[in-house]
C-alpha positions as CSV (number, residue, x, y, z in Angstrom):
1,M,36.1,44.0,-64.9
2,V,37.4,47.0,-66.8
3,N,40.9,46.8,-68.2
4,P,43.3,48.5,-65.6
5,N,44.9,50.6,-68.4
6,E,41.4,51.8,-69.5
7,R,40.5,52.5,-65.8
8,T,43.7,54.5,-65.2
9,L,43.2,56.5,-68.4
10,A,39.6,57.2,-67.5
11,H,40.7,58.2,-64.0
12,G,43.1,60.7,-65.3
13,L,40.7,62.1,-67.9
14,G,37.9,62.3,-65.3
15,L,40.2,64.2,-62.9
16,A,41.3,66.6,-65.6
17,G,37.7,67.1,-66.7
18,G,36.5,67.7,-63.2
19,L,39.3,70.3,-62.5
20,L,38.5,72.1,-65.8
21,L,34.8,72.2,-64.9
22,I,35.7,73.8,-61.6
23,V,38.0,76.3,-63.4
24,G,35.1,77.0,-65.7
25,G,33.0,77.7,-62.6
26,V,35.6,80.1,-61.3
27,V,35.7,81.9,-64.7
28,S,31.9,82.2,-64.7
29,L,32.0,83.5,-61.2
30,A,34.5,86.2,-62.3
31,F,32.2,87.3,-65.1
32,G,29.3,87.3,-62.7
33,L,31.1,89.5,-60.3
34,A,32.2,91.8,-63.2
35,D,28.5,92.1,-64.1
36,A,27.6,92.9,-60.5
37,V,30.2,95.7,-60.4
38,T,28.9,97.2,-63.7
39,G,25.3,97.0,-62.4
40,H,23.9,94.2,-64.5
41,V,22.0,92.4,-61.8
42,F,20.5,89.6,-63.9
43,G,23.9,88.9,-65.6
44,A,25.5,88.7,-62.1
45,I,22.8,86.2,-60.9
46,A,23.3,84.1,-64.0
47,G,27.0,84.1,-63.6
48,V,27.0,83.2,-60.0
49,G,24.4,80.5,-60.5
50,T,26.4,79.0,-63.4
51,A,29.5,79.1,-61.2
52,V,27.8,77.2,-58.4
53,A,26.4,74.6,-60.7
54,L,29.7,74.0,-62.5
55,G,31.5,73.7,-59.2
56,V,29.1,71.0,-58.0
57,I,29.2,69.2,-61.3
58,G,33.0,69.4,-61.3
59,A,33.2,68.0,-57.8
60,L,30.8,65.1,-58.8
61,V,33.0,64.3,-61.8
62,L,36.0,64.2,-59.6
63,L,34.2,62.0,-57.1
64,F,33.0,59.5,-59.7
65,A,36.3,59.4,-61.6
66,H,38.0,58.6,-58.3
67,L,35.4,56.0,-57.3
68,A,35.7,54.2,-60.7
69,S,39.4,53.5,-60.0
70,R,39.3,53.0,-56.3
71,G,36.1,52.4,-54.4
72,W,33.7,51.1,-57.0
73,S,36.2,49.4,-59.3
74,D,33.7,46.5,-59.7
75,R,31.0,49.0,-60.7
76,A,33.0,51.0,-63.3
77,G,30.0,50.9,-65.7
78,T,27.8,52.8,-63.2
79,C,30.5,55.4,-62.8
80,G,30.8,55.6,-66.6
81,V,27.1,56.3,-67.0
82,L,27.2,58.9,-64.3
83,L,30.2,60.6,-66.0
84,V,28.5,60.7,-69.3
85,V,25.4,62.2,-67.8
86,L,27.4,64.8,-65.9
87,A,29.2,65.7,-69.1
88,V,25.9,66.4,-70.8
89,V,24.6,68.3,-67.8
90,S,27.7,70.5,-67.8
91,W,27.1,71.4,-71.5
92,V,23.5,72.2,-70.7
93,V,24.5,74.4,-67.8
94,S,27.1,76.3,-69.8
95,A,24.5,76.7,-72.5
96,G,27.1,76.6,-75.3
97,G,28.8,79.7,-73.9
98,L,32.3,80.8,-74.7
99,N,33.7,79.2,-71.6
100,V,36.3,76.9,-73.2
101,A,37.3,75.3,-69.9
102,T,33.8,74.1,-69.3
103,L,33.5,72.6,-72.8
104,V,36.8,70.8,-72.7
105,G,36.1,69.6,-69.2
106,G,32.8,68.2,-70.4
107,I,34.5,66.5,-73.3
108,L,37.1,64.9,-71.0
109,A,34.4,63.7,-68.6
110,L,32.5,62.2,-71.6
111,V,35.6,60.4,-72.9
112,A,36.3,59.0,-69.3
113,G,32.7,57.8,-69.1
114,V,32.8,56.1,-72.5
115,L,36.1,54.4,-71.6
116,L,34.5,53.0,-68.5
117,L,31.5,51.8,-70.5
118,I,33.5,49.9,-73.1
119,E,34.0,46.6,-71.2
120,P,30.5,46.3,-69.7
121,A,29.0,47.0,-73.2
122,T,31.1,44.4,-74.9
123,R,30.3,41.8,-72.1
124,A,26.6,42.5,-72.6
125,V,26.8,42.2,-76.3
126,S,28.7,38.9,-76.1
127,R,26.2,37.5,-73.6
128,A,23.3,38.5,-75.9
129,V,25.0,36.9,-78.9
130,A,25.7,33.7,-76.9
131,S,22.1,33.4,-75.7
132,S,20.6,33.7,-79.1
């Protein structure tokens, strides 16, 4: 079982990261709409596509951060892995762009995932050491 303080901190960081990813999606949507107004069709398509992807990733980060503290409290390691994967996917989707909200949201989701993985990792290592 993950320490309740670690779980609460991971919950807060995950919620903040998910909200920042959604804000990053809104910013990307605004840039996409600005590209559409100026006649840059491919820039508009890329901006809107990035906005949709970041909105979905942000919603999933919110979901798994909430599940780690409430619904799946006994499976916090699973939520930690999913948060780490979603953080990496958010960085890939943003493609290293200048959207600071997306980068910070991904970092917060990554830290939340790592916090949830600390206890299961130490348990696995102690079991491996004890069995050898």
